[in-house]
Phi, psi and omega in degrees: 000137179289166179299320179297317182295324182291325180293315178296325178294320178294319177296319179297321181293323182293335182275352178293121182283144175299160176297147184301152176286140179279118182298342181293345181262004172288130178173189175264113189249095180292150182216154172261138183249139177219165185224163165223109186059234182268000180273134181248143180225148174235134178245120176303141177267099189280160172225170184285337188243159172302144012261026187238017188274060179205135166270128189209132176235131182230146166278133185235158181238136176233129177297322183271117181292351179299330178291323178299314181295320181296313177296322179298322189265338186267155176293322176208136172236128178237157174237148177241093183286163172295162185301137173204168181272117179298337178300333177297323177278330178296331180279351180090015184282163169275144184207138176244128179226170168256139185216147173272142186248137186233140164272122189094185180279125189293342178257004184224054175081013177294157186259122178294120185248319175227144177248147171049048175281129178282120181236143176245123172279106194262329186205121177290135176252330184201144178205131179213120178282140176265083178229139180047048183291143179285182178292151173304151185218158175275348176273110182267130182244132179245137171269132179263116190244128175278115177271318179200179180299120178080003181231121179235167177223138170266128179240119183289129175285110181294132179255185176297153182302137000274146177212199182202154174255135186213130179234131181224124177276131178248136185253345183248142182269070179234163178300149185217142176284125182243004174228128188223128173267113188261352178084334175222162185289328182229088178282177177282157177297319179297322177299319181293321178297319180296319183285338176272359189299338179287355176280000177089206185292132185214169175221113174295132183251319187199137179217122185222127174241328185306317182290345183243021185281334180196165166092028178260168170305157186284329181222145175215156172231114186268142179241125182247141173222125181202000000 
């Protein structure tokens, strides 16, 4: 193919429109926010069914540094963004939205601290769809995700109900156990932290069982990208 032909082929490829967004993913997508120094990250609060059936972590940017200080000092910070289509983040797009910021869980008595804060989802770090999930198991599997140089996060692969969502930040670059036989499908957070202690210095970020106590699809096949 000539150089001119290559140029036209590249232009034609650039003109191909992305697949239309699935309107089933339109909604309010709550997230828990955590930090490392001045870097902020948001983890989607998943459920078993659309529009929330995805484990998703993004690096986010905030113009107001007050959010960094809040996240650094509080035990938990969650955000309630305005409605948007989650598929945009599932595709790895950049997206700017406004969100209300809460100390604590925004759906469980959290305290509204800031309103309509502009946030930019700048870089996808992890994505795993909750589709065709298998039966609950006592073998717990964690994905080890590199967030930045020297910083990793363990993300529990949510299984069929009952299961749990679990995020643990790791500060040391050492080998880590990512599969644990816990004897029961939903162990306590403290039990899990004890079993993960060989991973070195860590910070538990989020542990949720209530949303995964019942009501998922009977079978699943989960896909991870990170």
